[in-house]
TIMI-248525 format. One record per atom (N, C-alpha, C): residue number from 1; residue in three letters; atom name; x, y, z. Coordinates in steps of 0.2 Angstrom, whole numbers, plus 5000, padded with zeros to 4 digits. Example, Ala and Ser with C-alpha at 12.3 -4.5 7.8 and 13.67 -1.06 7.14 Angstrom:
BEGIN
(1, "Ala", "N", (5066, 4972, 5039)) (1, "Ala", "CA", (5062, 4978, 5039)) (1, "Ala", "C", (5066, 4984, 5039)) (2, "Ser", "N", (5064, 4989, 5035)) (2, "Ser", "CA", (5068, 4995, 5036)) (2, "Ser", "C", (5064, 5000, 5039)) 
END
This chain:
BEGIN
(1, "Met", "N", (5178, 5111, 5120)) (1, "Met", "CA", (5176, 5102, 5114)) (1, "Met", "C", (5172, 5096, 5117)) (2, "Lys", "N", (5167, 5097, 5112)) (2, "Lys", "CA", (5163, 5092, 5114)) (2, "Lys", "C", (5164, 5085, 5115)) (3, "His", "N", (5161, 5081, 5118)) (3, "His", "CA", (5164, 5075, 5122)) (3, "His", "C", (5162, 5070, 5116)) (4, "Ile", "N", (5167, 5067, 5113)) (4, "Ile", "CA", (5164, 5065, 5109)) (4, "Ile", "C", (5165, 5053, 5108)) (5, "Tyr", "N", (5167, 5055, 5112)) (5, "Tyr", "CA", (5168, 5046, 5117)) (5, "Tyr", "C", (5163, 5042, 5120)) (6, "Asn", "N", (5160, 5039, 5119)) (6, "Asn", "CA", (5155, 5035, 5123)) (6, "Asn", "C", (5148, 5036, 5126)) (7, "Asn", "N", (5147, 5039, 5119)) (7, "Asn", "CA", (5138, 5044, 5119)) (7, "Asn", "C", (5135, 5041, 5126)) (8, "Lys", "N", (5131, 5042, 5129)) (8, "Lys", "CA", (5126, 5037, 5136)) (8, "Lys", "C", (5119, 5033, 5128)) (9, "Ile", "N", (5118, 5039, 5125)) (9, "Ile", "CA", (5113, 5036, 5123)) (9, "Ile", "C", (5115, 5031, 5117)) (10, "Leu", "N", (5120, 5028, 5116)) (10, "Leu", "CA", (5122, 5021, 5112)) (10, "Leu", "C", (5127, 5017, 5118)) (11, "Ile", "N", (5124, 5017, 5125)) (11, "Ile", "CA", (5125, 5012, 5127)) (11, "Ile", "C", (5125, 5004, 5127)) (12, "Glu", "N", (5119, 5004, 5125)) (12, "Glu", "CA", (5112, 4999, 5124)) (12, "Glu", "C", (5117, 4998, 5119)) (13, "Arg", "N", (5119, 5001, 5111)) (13, "Arg", "CA", (5120, 4998, 5104)) (13, "Arg", "C", (5124, 4993, 5107)) (14, "Arg", "N", (5130, 4999, 5111)) (14, "Arg", "CA", (5137, 4995, 5111)) (14, "Arg", "C", (5137, 4986, 5114)) (15, "Arg", "N", (5133, 4987, 5121)) (15, "Arg", "CA", (5132, 4982, 5124)) (15, "Arg", "C", (5130, 4975, 5119)) (16, "Gly", "N", (5124, 4977, 5117)) (16, "Gly", "CA", (5121, 4971, 5109)) (16, "Gly", "C", (5126, 4969, 5107)) (17, "Leu", "N", (5132, 4974, 5102)) (17, "Leu", "CA", (5137, 4972, 5099)) (17, "Leu", "C", (5142, 4969, 5100)) (18, "Arg", "N", (5144, 4969, 5107)) (18, "Arg", "CA", (5150, 4965, 5112)) (18, "Arg", "C", (5148, 4961, 5114)) (19, "Ser", "N", (5140, 4959, 5115)) (19, "Ser", "CA", (5138, 4953, 5116)) (19, "Ser", "C", (5134, 4950, 5110)) (20, "Asn", "N", (5136, 4951, 5103)) (20, "Asn", "CA", (5136, 4947, 5098)) (20, "Asn", "C", (5141, 4946, 5093)) (21, "Leu", "N", (5147, 4947, 5095)) (21, "Leu", "CA", (5152, 4945, 5091)) (21, "Leu", "C", (5150, 4942, 5084)) (22, "Thr", "N", (5154, 4943, 5080)) (22, "Thr", "CA", (5153, 4938, 5073)) (22, "Thr", "C", (5159, 4934, 5075)) (23, "Glu", "N", (5161, 4930, 5070)) (23, "Glu", "CA", (5164, 4923, 5071)) (23, "Glu", "C", (5173, 4927, 5069)) (24, "Ala", "N", (5170, 4931, 5065)) (24, "Ala", "CA", (5180, 4935, 5063)) (24, "Ala", "C", (5180, 4939, 5070)) (25, "Glu", "N", (5177, 4941, 5072)) (25, "Glu", "CA", (5176, 4947, 5080)) (25, "Glu", "C", (5180, 4942, 5085)) (26, "Lys", "N", (5177, 4935, 5086)) (26, "Lys", "CA", (5178, 4932, 5094)) (26, "Lys", "C", (5186, 4929, 5089)) (27, "Ile", "N", (5187, 4928, 5084)) (27, "Ile", "CA", (5195, 4926, 5080)) (27, "Ile", "C", (5200, 4932, 5085)) (28, "Leu", "N", (5201, 4937, 5082)) (28, "Leu", "CA", (5203, 4944, 5084)) (28, "Leu", "C", (5204, 4945, 5091)) (29, "Trp", "N", (5198, 4944, 5093)) (29, "Trp", "CA", (5198, 4947, 5102)) (29, "Trp", "C", (5203, 4939, 5105)) (30, "Arg", "N", (5204, 4935, 5102)) (30, "Arg", "CA", (5208, 4930, 5106)) (30, "Arg", "C", (5217, 4932, 5107)) (31, "Tyr", "N", (5218, 4936, 5100)) (31, "Tyr", "CA", (5223, 4939, 5102)) (31, "Tyr", "C", (5226, 4945, 5104)) (32, "Leu", "N", (5219, 4951, 5105)) (32, "Leu", "CA", (5219, 4958, 5105)) (32, "Leu", "C", (5218, 4958, 5114)) (33, "Gly", "N", (5213, 4952, 5115)) (33, "Gly", "CA", (5210, 4955, 5125)) (33, "Gly", "C", (5215, 4953, 5127)) (34, "Asn", "N", (5214, 4957, 5136)) (34, "Asn", "CA", (5218, 4956, 5140)) (34, "Asn", "C", (5226, 4958, 5139)) (35, "Ser", "N", (5224, 4966, 5135)) (35, "Ser", "CA", (5236, 4967, 5132)) (35, "Ser", "C", (5238, 4963, 5131)) (36, "Lys", "N", (5235, 4957, 5127)) (36, "Lys", "CA", (5240, 4952, 5125)) (36, "Lys", "C", (5243, 4954, 5118)) (37, "Leu", "N", (5243, 4957, 5115)) (37, "Leu", "CA", (5246, 4959, 5107)) (37, "Leu", "C", (5252, 4967, 5111)) (38, "Ala", "N", (5259, 4964, 5112)) (38, "Ala", "CA", (5263, 4970, 5113)) (38, "Ala", "C", (5263, 4973, 5118)) (39, "Gly", "N", (5258, 4971, 5122)) (39, "Gly", "CA", (5255, 4976, 5128)) (39, "Gly", "C", (5251, 4983, 5128)) (40, "Phe", "N", (5248, 4982, 5120)) (40, "Phe", "CA", (5243, 4987, 5120)) (40, "Phe", "C", (5237, 4987, 5120)) (41, "Arg", "N", (5233, 4992, 5123)) (41, "Arg", "CA", (5226, 4992, 5126)) (41, "Arg", "C", (5221, 4992, 5119)) (42, "Phe", "N", (5216, 4987, 5116)) (42, "Phe", "CA", (5211, 4989, 5113)) (42, "Phe", "C", (5207, 4987, 5116)) (43, "Phe", "N", (5201, 4991, 5112)) (43, "Phe", "CA", (5195, 4993, 5114)) (43, "Phe", "C", (5189, 4991, 5108)) (44, "Arg", "N", (5183, 4985, 5111)) (44, "Arg", "CA", (5178, 4983, 5107)) (44, "Arg", "C", (5172, 4988, 5109)) (45, "Gln", "N", (5169, 4989, 5103)) (45, "Gln", "CA", (5163, 4994, 5101)) (45, "Gln", "C", (5166, 4999, 5108)) (46, "Tyr", "N", (5170, 5004, 5105)) (46, "Tyr", "CA", (5172, 5009, 5110)) (46, "Tyr", "C", (5168, 5015, 5106)) (47, "Ser", "N", (5162, 5017, 5108)) (47, "Ser", "CA", (5159, 5023, 5102)) (47, "Ser", "C", (5163, 5028, 5102)) (48, "Ala", "N", (5164, 5033, 5097)) (48, "Ala", "CA", (5167, 5037, 5096)) (48, "Ala", "C", (5163, 5043, 5090)) (49, "Gly", "N", (5159, 5049, 5092)) (49, "Gly", "CA", (5152, 5051, 5086)) (49, "Gly", "C", (5148, 5047, 5086)) (50, "Gly", "N", (5144, 5045, 5081)) (50, "Gly", "CA", (5138, 5044, 5080)) (50, "Gly", "C", (5137, 5041, 5074)) (51, "Gly", "N", (5132, 5038, 5073)) (51, "Gly", "CA", (5131, 5037, 5065)) (51, "Gly", "C", (5130, 5029, 5066)) (52, "Ser", "N", (5127, 5027, 5059)) (52, "Ser", "CA", (5128, 5017, 5061)) (52, "Ser", "C", (5129, 5015, 5051)) (53, "His", "N", (5130, 5009, 5052)) (53, "His", "CA", (5129, 5007, 5045)) (53, "His", "C", (5122, 5006, 5043)) (54, "Ile", "N", (5124, 5008, 5035)) (54, "Ile", "CA", (5120, 5009, 5030)) (54, "Ile", "C", (5121, 5005, 5024)) (55, "Pro", "N", (5118, 4998, 5023)) (55, "Pro", "CA", (5120, 4993, 5020)) (55, "Pro", "C", (5125, 4995, 5012)) (56, "Asp", "N", (5118, 5000, 5011)) (56, "Asp", "CA", (5120, 5001, 5004)) (56, "Asp", "C", (5125, 5009, 5003)) (57, "Glu", "N", (5126, 5011, 5007)) (57, "Glu", "CA", (5131, 5017, 5005)) (57, "Glu", "C", (5138, 5015, 5012)) (58, "Gln", "N", (5139, 5008, 5010)) (58, "Gln", "CA", (5145, 5005, 5016)) (58, "Gln", "C", (5150, 5010, 5016)) (59, "Lys", "N", (5153, 5008, 5007)) (59, "Lys", "CA", (5159, 5012, 5005)) (59, "Lys", "C", (5161, 5019, 5008)) (60, "Leu", "N", (5155, 5021, 5005)) (60, "Leu", "CA", (5155, 5029, 5008)) (60, "Leu", "C", (5155, 5029, 5014)) (61, "Tyr", "N", (5153, 5027, 5018)) (61, "Tyr", "CA", (5151, 5030, 5025)) (61, "Tyr", "C", (5156, 5028, 5028)) (62, "Asp", "N", (5160, 5021, 5028)) (62, "Asp", "CA", (5167, 5018, 5030)) (62, "Asp", "C", (5172, 5024, 5028)) (63, "Ala", "N", (5172, 5026, 5023)) (63, "Ala", "CA", (5176, 5032, 5021)) (63, "Ala", "C", (5176, 5041, 5025)) (64, "Glu", "N", (5170, 5042, 5026)) (64, "Glu", "CA", (5169, 5047, 5032)) (64, "Glu", "C", (5171, 5044, 5037)) (65, "Arg", "N", (5170, 5040, 5039)) (65, "Arg", "CA", (5170, 5036, 5045)) (65, "Arg", "C", (5176, 5036, 5047)) (66, "Thr", "N", (5180, 5034, 5044)) (66, "Thr", "CA", (5190, 5035, 5045)) (66, "Thr", "C", (5189, 5041, 5045)) (67, "Lys", "N", (5188, 5046, 5039)) (67, "Lys", "CA", (5191, 5052, 5041)) (67, "Lys", "C", (5191, 5056, 5047)) (68, "Tyr", "N", (5184, 5054, 5048)) (68, "Tyr", "CA", (5182, 5057, 5055)) (68, "Tyr", "C", (5188, 5055, 5061)) (69, "Leu", "N", (5187, 5048, 5063)) (69, "Leu", "CA", (5191, 5046, 5067)) (69, "Leu", "C", (5197, 5048, 5066)) (70, "Asn", "N", (5202, 5049, 5060)) (70, "Asn", "CA", (5207, 5051, 5060)) (70, "Asn", "C", (5208, 5059, 5062)) (71, "Gly", "N", (5203, 5063, 5060)) (71, "Gly", "CA", (5203, 5069, 5063)) (71, "Gly", "C", (5203, 5069, 5070)) (72, "Asn", "N", (5202, 5065, 5073)) (72, "Asn", "CA", (5201, 5064, 5080)) (72, "Asn", "C", (5208, 5062, 5083)) (73, "Asn", "N", (5211, 5060, 5081)) (73, "Asn", "CA", (5218, 5056, 5083)) (73, "Asn", "C", (5216, 5048, 5083)) (74, "Ile", "N", (5211, 5045, 5083)) (74, "Ile", "CA", (5209, 5037, 5081)) (74, "Ile", "C", (5212, 5034, 5077)) (75, "Lys", "N", (5215, 5030, 5076)) (75, "Lys", "CA", (5219, 5025, 5071)) (75, "Lys", "C", (5215, 5021, 5068)) (76, "Val", "N", (5213, 5019, 5064)) (76, "Val", "CA", (5208, 5017, 5058)) (76, "Val", "C", (5210, 5011, 5055)) (77, "Leu", "N", (5211, 5001, 5056)) (77, "Leu", "CA", (5212, 4998, 5053)) (77, "Leu", "C", (5207, 4993, 5051)) (78, "Arg", "N", (5206, 4994, 5045)) (78, "Arg", "CA", (5200, 4988, 5044)) (78, "Arg", "C", (5203, 4981, 5040)) (79, "Phe", "N", (5200, 4976, 5041)) (79, "Phe", "CA", (5202, 4969, 5038)) (79, "Phe", "C", (5194, 4965, 5038)) (80, "Trp", "N", (5195, 4962, 5031)) (80, "Trp", "CA", (5189, 4958, 5029)) (80, "Trp", "C", (5188, 4952, 5035)) (81, "Asn", "N", (5183, 4950, 5035)) (81, "Asn", "CA", (5180, 4946, 5040)) (81, "Asn", "C", (5186, 4939, 5036)) (82, "Asn", "N", (5186, 4937, 5030)) (82, "Asn", "CA", (5189, 4932, 5026)) (82, "Asn", "C", (5198, 4933, 5029)) (83, "Asp", "N", (5201, 4937, 5028)) (83, "Asp", "CA", (5208, 4936, 5031)) (83, "Asp", "C", (5207, 4937, 5041)) (84, "Leu", "N", (5202, 4938, 5042)) (84, "Leu", "CA", (5205, 4938, 5051)) (84, "Leu", "C", (5201, 4929, 5051)) (85, "Ile", "N", (5197, 4925, 5047)) (85, "Ile", "CA", (5195, 4919, 5049)) (85, "Ile", "C", (5202, 4915, 5045)) (86, "Asn", "N", (5204, 4916, 5041)) (86, "Asn", "CA", (5210, 4912, 5035)) (86, "Asn", "C", (5218, 4915, 5036)) (87, "Asp", "N", (5216, 4919, 5039)) (87, "Asp", "CA", (5227, 4921, 5038)) (87, "Asp", "C", (5226, 4929, 5045)) (88, "Ile", "N", (5224, 4924, 5052)) (88, "Ile", "CA", (5225, 4930, 5058)) (88, "Ile", "C", (5231, 4933, 5059)) (89, "Asp", "N", (5236, 4927, 5058)) (89, "Asp", "CA", (5242, 4929, 5058)) (89, "Asp", "C", (5247, 4936, 5054)) (90, "Ser", "N", (5243, 4936, 5047)) (90, "Ser", "CA", (5244, 4942, 5044)) (90, "Ser", "C", (5242, 4947, 5047)) (91, "Val", "N", (5236, 4947, 5050)) (91, "Val", "CA", (5232, 4954, 5051)) (91, "Val", "C", (5235, 4954, 5056)) (92, "Ile", "N", (5236, 4952, 5064)) (92, "Ile", "CA", (5240, 4954, 5069)) (92, "Ile", "C", (5248, 4955, 5067)) (93, "Ala", "N", (5250, 4953, 5061)) (93, "Ala", "CA", (5257, 4956, 5060)) (93, "Ala", "C", (5255, 4964, 5057)) (94, "Lys", "N", (5250, 4967, 5053)) (94, "Lys", "CA", (5249, 4972, 5049)) (94, "Lys", "C", (5246, 4979, 5057)) (95, "Ile", "N", (5243, 4972, 5060)) (95, "Ile", "CA", (5242, 4978, 5069)) (95, "Ile", "C", (5249, 4981, 5072)) (96, "Ile", "N", (5252, 4974, 5071)) (96, "Ile", "CA", (5260, 4978, 5076)) (96, "Ile", "C", (5263, 4983, 5070)) (97, "Glu", "N", (5263, 4981, 5064)) (97, "Glu", "CA", (5269, 4985, 5062)) (97, "Glu", "C", (5265, 4992, 5062)) (98, "Ser", "N", (5259, 4993, 5062)) (98, "Ser", "CA", (5254, 5001, 5062)) (98, "Ser", "C", (5258, 5002, 5069)) (99, "Thr", "N", (5258, 5001, 5074)) (99, "Thr", "CA", (5259, 5003, 5081)) (99, "Thr", "C", (5267, 5006, 5081)) (100, "Lys", "N", (5271, 5004, 5075)) (100, "Lys", "CA", (5277, 5007, 5076)) (100, "Lys", "C", (5279, 5015, 5071)) 
END
């Protein structure tokens, strides 16, 4: 089986994304970092497979990406930035619920 995780070709892209977090990502990582959430370990910008976001095709891309990741036993949870910024407690509750 082909190794799909953290392709070396994408290392610079991952580094760039980790060092340029959105405000919503910064808020979320205050709760997820250092195994703070129920002892689970979360990864930032951990690549699996390939591809990139194409604005005009975002919804289709996200659906295909989720299908691909789920097919590789990777659980995907998606949240709106607005929810992370304005209702982080509900987001965290949904993350915890998904681990049960």
